[in-house]
N, C-alpha and C positions, 0 to 999 in steps of 0.2 A: 359639623354645622354649629354645634354649641360653642366651640372655641372661637369661631368667626364672629358669632353674635356677641360674645363677651368682649372681643377685641374692638368691635364697632362701638359698643357701649362705653368702653374705657376711653376711646378716642373722643367721643362726644363730651364725656365728663371732663377730660383734660382741656379741651377747647373752651368749654364754659368757664372752667377755673381760670384759665389765662385771661379771658375777657374780663372776668370780675376783678382779677388782680390788677389789670391795666387800668380799669375804671377807678379802682381804689387808689392807685398810685397817682393818677391825674388829679383826683380830688384832694389828695394830701399835698401835692405841689401847689395847687391853687390856694389852698388854705395857708400854706407857709408864705407865699408871695403876698397875700393880703395882709397877713400879720406883720410882715416885714415892712410893707408900705406904710402901715399905720405907725410903726415905730419910727420910720424915716420922717414922717410928717411931724411927729412930736419933736424929733431932734431939730428939724428946721425951725419950728417955732421957738425952741429954747436957744439954740446956738447960732442960728442965722446961716449965712452963706458958707461958712467954714465947714459946716457939716455936710454940704452937698457932695464934697469929695468922698466923705465917708459913705454917703449913700451909694455913690458909684462903686466904691470898693465893696460895699455890701452887695450891690447887684452882681459884681464879679463873683463874690462868694456864693451868691445864690446859684449862679451858673455852674460853679464847681460842685455845689450840692446836687444840682439836677443831674450833672454828669455822673456823680457818685451813685445817685439813685438808679440811673440807667444800668450801671455796672452791676448793682445788686439785683436788679430784675433779671439780667442775663444769667447770673449765678443761680437764681431761684429756678429759672426755666430749665437750666442744665440739670439741677438736682431733681426736678420733677421728672424729666425724661429718663434719667437713670433709675429713679424709683419705679417708673412704669415698666421699663425693661426688666428690672428685677422681679416685679410682680408677675409679668408674663412668663418668665423662665421658671419661677417657682410654681406657677399654676400648671405649666406644662409638665414639670417634674411630678407634681402632685397627681395629675391625671394619669401619668404612666404608673406611678406607684399604686394608685387605687385600682387601676385596671389589672395589675398583677396580683394585688392582695384581695380584690373583690371576687376573684375566681372561686366559684362555689365548689367545694369539695363534696360532691354528691356521694353518699355512702353506697357501697355495693355489697350484696349478700351472695354467699356461695353455699351450696348444698352438699353435705357429706352423706353419701349413700351407705357407707360401711364404717362402723365404729368397732374397732377390735376390743376384745375383753380387757378389762382393767384400765382402759383409757378414760381419763377424767378431763373436765374442762381446763384445769390448770396445765395439764400436759399438752392439750391442743393449743392453748395460748402460747406456750413456750415454743412449740414447733412452728407455728405460723407467724409469730410476731417478728421473726427474722426478715420476712418479706415486706412487711408494712404494718402500719398502726391498726390495731384491732379494737373494735368496740365491744358489742355484745355477743355472747355465745349461748346457744341453747342446744342441749342434747336431750333427745326423746328417750325416756326410760322404757324398760321392757314392760310387757303386759303383766297384770297382776297374777294371772294363772301361771305364767312362766316362773314368776318369782316364788309362788307357792311350791311348785315342783322342785325348784332349786333348794328351797328351805327344807323340804322333806328329805332331799338327798344329802343335805348337810352344808350347802353353799349359801352363805348369807350376803354375798356381795351383790350389788345392783349394777348390771351392765346396761349399755345404751344401744339403740338400734340405728338411729339416724341423727343428724345434727345440722345446725345452721350457724354460720359465722359471718359477722358483719365487719367489713373493712371500711375505714374512714373515706377512702377514695375508691370509686368503682373501677378506675383504670387499673389499679393495683390488684383488685379482685379478679378482673378478667385475665390479667397476666398470670396470676397464681393458678387459676383454674386451668388455663391452657398449658402451663408448663409442668404442673405437678400431677396431672391426671395420669393414672396407671403407672406411677413411679413409686418406689419403696418409701415408706414413711421415715425410716431411720437413714441417716447419712453414713453411719459407721456400722461395722459388722456386729459389734457387741452392744450396740445401742438397742433400747427397747423398741418394739414394733417394727423391726427391720424386715420381718417376714411378711408384713401386711402392706398392701398397696393403697395409695390414695384413690378414692372414688369421688371426684369433685366435679361439680357442675355449677357454672355461673347462672344465676337466676335473673333473666333480663326483666327490667321494670318491676322488680319485686321489692317491697318495702317491709320493714319490721312490723308495721301495723297489720299487714296481711297475715303474718305469722301469728301474731297475738289474737287476731280475729278468728283464725282457723282453730287455734288451741281453745279459745273460749267456746267456739261452736261445738267442738268435739266434747268438751267438758259438759256443755249443756245437753247434748244428745245422750251422753252416758247417764247423766242424772235423770233425764226423762225416761230412759229405758229402765233404770232402777225403780223409778216411781211406778211405772206400769207393771213391772214384775211384782212389786210389793202389793199394789192394789189388786192384782189378779190372785195372789196368794190369800189376801184377806177375804176376797169374795168367796173363794173355794172353802176356806175354813168356816166362814159364816154360813154358807150353804150346808156344809156337813153338820155343823152344830144345830142348825134349825131342823134338819131331818132327824137327828138323834132325839131332839126334844119331842118332835111329832111321834116318833116311834114309841118312846116311853109313855107318852100320853095315850096312844092307841092300845098299848099293852095293858095299861091300867084299866081302861074301859072294858077291854075284852075279859079280864079277870073278874071285874065287878059283875058283868053280865053272867059269867059262868057261875058265880056265887049265887046270884039271884035266880038261876035256872032258866035264863032266857037263851034263845037260840042265837048262836054266834055265827055270822057269815064270814067265812074265811075268804079273803081276797086272793084271787089268782091273777098272776100277771101274764098277759098274753103278748109275748114278744119273743123274737128269735134272738138267741144269744149268738154273739160272734164266735165263729169257729176258731178253735185253737190251731196252732201250727201242726200238731200231730194229726188232727183230723183232716186238715188240708192235704197233708202228705199221703195219708191213707187213701183219700179219694183219688188222688193222682195215680197211685199204684193200681187201684182197682180199674181205672180207665185204661191204663196201659195193659193190664192183664186181659181185659175184655177185648181190646183191639188185637192183641196177640192171639187170643183164642179164635177170633173171627178169621184172622189170616190163616191159622192152622186149619180151620174147617174148609176154607176155600182151597187150600193146597190139597187136602184129602179128596175133595170132590174132583178137582182137576186130575189127580192121580188115578182115581177110579175110572174116569172117562177115558183117560189114555190107555188104561189096561183093557177096557172093553173094545177100544179101537184096535188094539194089538191082537186081541183074540179074533176079531172079524177079519183082519188082514191075513192072519195065519190060516184061517179057514179058506179064504179066497185063494191064497197061493197054493195051499195043499190040493185044492180041487183042480187048479190048473195043471199041476204036475201029474196028477192021476190021469187026466185026459191025455 
C-alpha cells in the first residue's frame, strides 16, 4: 500500500512538472518572437524594403529555433522518465534491503541446570560460541555455608550450581537447547568435561531483566533476613544486660537491709520448670511397667479362676464315675 501511494504521488508531481515546463517554454518562445519583431521593425525603419527579406529569413530562423526547442523538450521528458524509473527501482531495492536488515534479532536465554566442577564462564563461552553469537553469561555461585565447609576441608575454589546464557538470536538458542540437551559437553575423549552432560532448557519469553530483578530480590531478602537476625540478637543481649543490672541492684539492696538488721523477704518463683529428656523417658518407662504389671495381675486372676474350674470339673467327673 505504501509503495502504491508513493507511485501515485510521483506521477502527480511529474505531471505538474511537465505542465510547468511547457508553460515556461511557451512563455520563452513568445518573448523571443516579440523581441525579434521589435528588431525587425527597427531594421525596416533603417534599411527599408531590402531588409524585409532578412525578416523573412529571420522568421525562418525562428521556425528552426522553435523546432529545436521542441527537440530539447522531448529530450528533457525522456531524461525525466528515465530518472523516475531509476528512482522507483532504487526505492524498491531499498525497501527490500531494509526489510532484510530491519529484522529484529530478539535475544534468547537458555538455562543450565548443571554446572560441573572447575567450569568457568570463559570455558562455557568457548563451548557454546561455536553454535552462535553469545551475549551475557551468569553463573550462580555456591552457598556461603558450602564454601565454608570446603575451606575447612582445604578446598579454596568456588564452584557454581546453575547458569544462564544469552544468545543474540533466540532461534539459535532454541536450536542449541533442543540439540545439546542430554549430550556430552566435550566432543573428544580427552577433552575436559566429557563425562558431564548438558542440562539445557530454553526459557520462553524470558529476558535478562527478569534475571537481574530476581537476583536483586534474592539479595534484598537475604539482607532483610540478616537485619532481622541481628536485631533479634541485639534485643536478646539488651534484655540479658538489663536483667543482670536489675539483679545486681537487688543484691545490693538485700545486703544493705541485712546490715541494717531489717527482715529480708526472699522471693520464690512459682513456676513449673520444663521437664528434661531423662525425666520424660523415666515417666514413659514407669507407665510401661505399670501397664505390664496390670496385665500380669489380670493373667494371674484368670489362671486362678481356671484352676478353680478345673477342680470343680474333676470333682464332678469323679462323682459320676463312682456312681
